[in-house]
Steps between C-alpha positions, in 0.01 A plus 500: 500500500815704436423824316124457531239766571132502586308826453253564778395867509552857384582803713193727527675758275564233234875568484630181660409129488516289813648157436623190676849447363826318567708718271690657795452212745598177321323202652244716688210706367476860625248786453636759255384808314585542134479851346302514176707794375806271492336244268609284327791472749301577820690234694807725491314754718285267708453583865477223761219550753523182709715188501602224738777242455272224637169590331337553161267801476191491277164663431606860573209749482491872566253646746249736336699804622830347379667526844507127579565171322344173615672176405548141606830339595579136525811341639686328222584203725141456630264562207193387702470837676443846352461820701334828398691822569480871426799727432525870423513564126844652556621182676592442864374281781238240418173493696375147557124458442462123535644248743738311271345161581278450191500563127379861487516646148361744240472812723266756349415848629147613564411799280531738798838356607374415852503123467707231331323186380688175436437131449610249764483123545496523882179291515608240241318675216588835349282784627523877491614678814560865574707721728397857568788740436582854611648678198629786719712283733559207262385250766229232514204589721402141587565133439386335176126431483328256270285642218387190304389154608578249227573172682389222266599365159149582374590871507854614562756755393730354237781322692768554234663801665726578202202556271274655767438872471263726687352842428305742722243769440333715763239230560620180330781245508566324172644149541547189288274234651479131429276210574608135505291191528541132438325167501592138517374312197 
């Protein structure tokens, strides 16, 4: 995807757009900020937040206070594993939130910024998991814990991870669900 971009979020002040892009990292997708004031040539003033020569970075989302960005990274040579991280919104060292042994994706902040929810296939089906997060230190407070229990084809989270999206409110998780059944005739 040379020259491609995927818009994922806005800065809280609405002046920058967070994107996954390979414009400055050909062959690898990085997290970048594009200034709206530079439109329509915002790529000339883009600012790279996180990149890795071995990984593609997707699903970047700002914490409610704008200090942190959650994202998932997957190794380009082993696309069966995706890991959720957090990085300061100004860049720097990545904080690993998941183990890097499963497909963990779609990190979303709780409205208070004290937890990050994500989907994972660690049980064979996609379910929602969460990690409590300390916004002051930028560190996880615990290991991932399971939030949903969808373990059958009669009620499961949509397995097509590319199309899967998730949204959170203060008391709800919005997910695309599906049900499959069959018979022999």
